[in-house]
N, C-alpha and C positions, 0 to 999 in steps of 0.2 A: 309915302310909298307911291311908286309910279303905277299908272293904269295897267300897263302890261304885266307887272308883277301881280297885281290883284287878279287879273284875268287868268294868269297861269295857276294861281292858287285855287281859283274857282274851278279850273279844269281838273285839278287833282281831286277836289271834292265831288265833282260831277262823275269822274271815273269810279269813285267809291259809292256812287248813288246817294250821296249826302246832299240832296238837291236844295234844301233850304239854305245851307251854308254856301253852296255854289251860287245860288240866285243872289244872295246878299252881296257877295264879292263882285259878281258881274254888274250889279246895279251901281256899286261904288266906282267900278272901272269906267262905266259909261258916263257917269256924272263928271269924272275927272277929264275924260276926253269925249265930249258929246259928238264930235265929228268923226270918231273912229267907229266903223261898222262892226268890227270884230266882237267887242263886248256885247253889243245888241244881238248879234247872231247867236252867240253863246247863250245869252239870256233867253232868247226865244226857244232854243233847244231845251234848256232846263225846264222852262215852263211847260213845254210840250210833254216831256217825260213825266212831269209832276201831274199832268192831267188838267192843268189850268189853261185851257185853250184860249179864253178871252185875252189873258195877259200875253200868251204866246203870240197871238195875232197882233196885239199892240206893239210888242217889241219887234216883230218882223216888219211891220209897216214902217217903223222908225228907221230900221236898218236899211230897208230898200230905198228910202229917200236919199241915202248917203252913197249908193253905188249905182253904176250904170248897168243897163240891161246886158251888156257884153261881158261884164265882170263874171268870173267863174263862181263867185260867191252868190250871185243873184239867183241863179237857178236853184241852188240848194235852199236858200232862205225862202224863196217864193213857193217852192214845192211844199215846204213845211207849213207856210201860211195857208196854202190852199187846203192841205189836209186838216189843219186845225179848224178852218172854216166849216168843213164838212162835219167834223165832230161836234162843233159848237152850233150847228144848224144856222150858219150865217152865209150860205152860198149866194143868196141874192145880193149881198153887199159887195161882192168881189167882181171887179172888172175882168174881162177875158185877158189872159196873158198874151204878151206880144210875140214871144219866140215859140217856135214849134214844140221843142221837147217839153216845156212846161204845159203847153196847151194839151198835149197828149195825156199828161198826168192829170190835169184838171178834168178832161173828158172822162177818163177812167173813174175818177172819184165821183163825178156827177152821175155816171151810169150806175155805180154801185149804190149810191144813195137812192136813185130813182127806183132801182130794183127792190130795195128794202121797203120803200114807201108803197110800192105797188103791192108787194106781198102782204102788207099790213093795212091795205086800204079799207077792207071790210071790218069795221070795229067789232061787230058781233062775232065774226070768225076769229078775230084776234083774241077776244076775251075767252072764247071757248078753247082756243089753242093754249092759252096761258093756264087755264084750269087743268088741262090735260097734261101739260108738259113740265110746268115748274115744280120744284120740290115743295113738299108740304110746309117745311120750315123755311121761311125767307130770311136771308141775312139781315141782321139787325141794323138800325141806324148807326152810323159811325162817323168819326172825324177824320179817319185815315183814308186817303184816296185809294180806290180799287182794293180795299182790304175786305176779305171775306172771312168772317170769324168761324163759319161752319163749312166743313167739307161735306161731300155727298158720296164719295167713293167708298167701297167696301174696305174696312180695315184689313191690312195685310202685314203679316210678320216678315221681317227680313231673315229670320232664323227658323230652322226646323230640325227635326231629329237627325236628318241626313248630315247637316252641318256639324252637329254636336258629335256624331260618330266619326267624322273625318278629322276634326281638330282635337278630339279627345279632351285632355285637360289644358290645352293651350288657351291663353287669353284671347278674347274676342273684341275687336274694334269695329264699330259700325258708323256710317255717315248717312244722315237723313238730309238731303238737299231739298229745299222748299218744304219745310216741315209742316206749314199750315197749322191746322188744329191738333196736330201731333197724334192723330188716330192710329197711324201706322207704327209710331213709336210705342204707344200703349199696347197695341196688339203684340209687338215684339217683346215688350217687358212681360206680358202675360205668358207668352210661350216660354220665355226664359224661366219664369217662376215655376211653371208646371214641370219643366224639365229638371230644374234643380231640386224640386220636391221629390221627384221620382228617383233621380240619380244625382245625389249631392256631389259637388266638385269644389276644388279650390281655385278655379279660374276667376279672373277679373274681367269686368266688362267696361269698355270705354266707348261712350256714345257721343257723337258730335252732331249737333243740329244747326241748321242755318235757314234763313229765309230772306228774301229780298225786302220784305216789309218788317221793320222793327216792331210794329204793333202785333204781329203774329207771335214773335218771340216774347213780347211783354205779356200777352195773354197766356201763352204756354207756361211762363214763369209763375203766374198767379196760380194756375192749375197745379204746378209742381209743389208750390207752397201748401196748397190745400191737401195734397196727397201726403206731404211730409208731416202735416199736422195730424193726419188721420192715423199714422203709424202707431203711436203709443196709446191710442184710445180704445184698445180692445176691451178694457175693463170698465169703460165709461160709455155705455151705449147711448146715453142721452146726448153727450157732446159729439160722439161719433155720428149720430143721426143728423145733427146740425151741419156738420162738415160735408157729409154725403149729400144732404139736401142742396147745399150750396154748389157742390160739384155738379150735381145733376143739371141745375138751371144754368150755371155758367157754361156748361159744355153743350147744351142742347136746346136752349130756349132764348128768345129775344126779350122776354119779360120774366120776372121772378117775384115771389112773395117777399114781404118786408123782412122777415127773419133771415132769408137767404141774402137779401140785399145788404143788410147790416153786417153780416159776417163777411161778405165779399169786400165791403169797404174796409173792414178791419184787416183783412188779408192783404189788400193793396197797400195799406199803410205799412204793414210788416215788410212787404217786398221793397218798398221805397227805402225804408230804414236800413234794411240789410244791404242794399246796393250802396247807399251813402256811407255806411260804416264798414263796408267790405266784410260783412259777417254773413254771407250766404251759407246755407247748409253745406256740410263738407263734401257732399256728393254732387254739388252744382258749382260750376266755374264759368265765368264770362270772359270772353276775349277782351283785352284792353281796349277801352273806348266804347264798348257796347253799352255799358251801364249809363253813360252820358246820353246815348240815343234813346234808351228806354225810359229814363226818368220823366221827361216832358210828357210822354204818352201816359204813363201811370198816373201822373198828377192830374191830367185831364179827366181821368176816370174817377177821381175823388169828388165827393159832394153829392148833393141831392139831385140826381138825374131825373127824378119824377117831374120836376118843374120844367126841364128842357124837353123831355120826351114823355108826355102824359100817357098813362096806360091805354086810354081810349084810342089815342092816335096810333100807338103801336099795334093794337089789335086790328084797327081798320087797315093799316098798311100791311099787316101780315096776312089777314084773311082776304 
């Protein structure tokens, strides 16, 4: 396959935010045509979006050696390199840009960083500010870049009694964009349950959720499976307590007792098996291709995480 074909395939994955696949194709394209700057430019962009700023800088530097300062691509790649250097705290290693437009960008970036450093110059004040302002529960250690497993906004339902009075018995479809930890979805389901208990209807509900981070969907899917397991346990309070205990710690804590951890591992295995065998609960469906994105994440969550993240380290990092 030609380098340009690989690069175009990579662009398609990049547009779909499937960055690992895009990066792999860009690397192959750059290896086939090492003197072509376009695959390296694309590669630096993909690394930047993935948050891997060191590799973004490396790819940008290689690309810049292949193009002249007057090339239209130069300013774009150089600006990306400079921004990555600021994020990676490598500003001292960068020479001043030659052309004025990029110099202006570089100056703005340095001023932004200097302002941030000045505002945090007093360590004691910084620590006091952190204790005052950060949430009590800190996001747990994670393998997914920029993935926040816990939200902090107030749960809000998308439906209320006014909506039900307007639509009467008509079916209701809802879309949750950027679902995150699904707290707004659960608030909505709670409102629906209360309303249906007061005024039963024959309407159907179709709810679509999406998120830019597959890990968020994977985590929500685990919670859905726990809720699904809880449904038939009304007459078995002991088993129900184990499930509710697991739900509590999965949803609101960075650490959990061994009993909850074991049940969580069991549930993750169930989710993986259901995706592989296309046997999800009847009320859950995944868009084609989503399962393939979720499986690697779910498999990374399997195993004894206590050896990777000792409880003591988590407590220190949280408190």
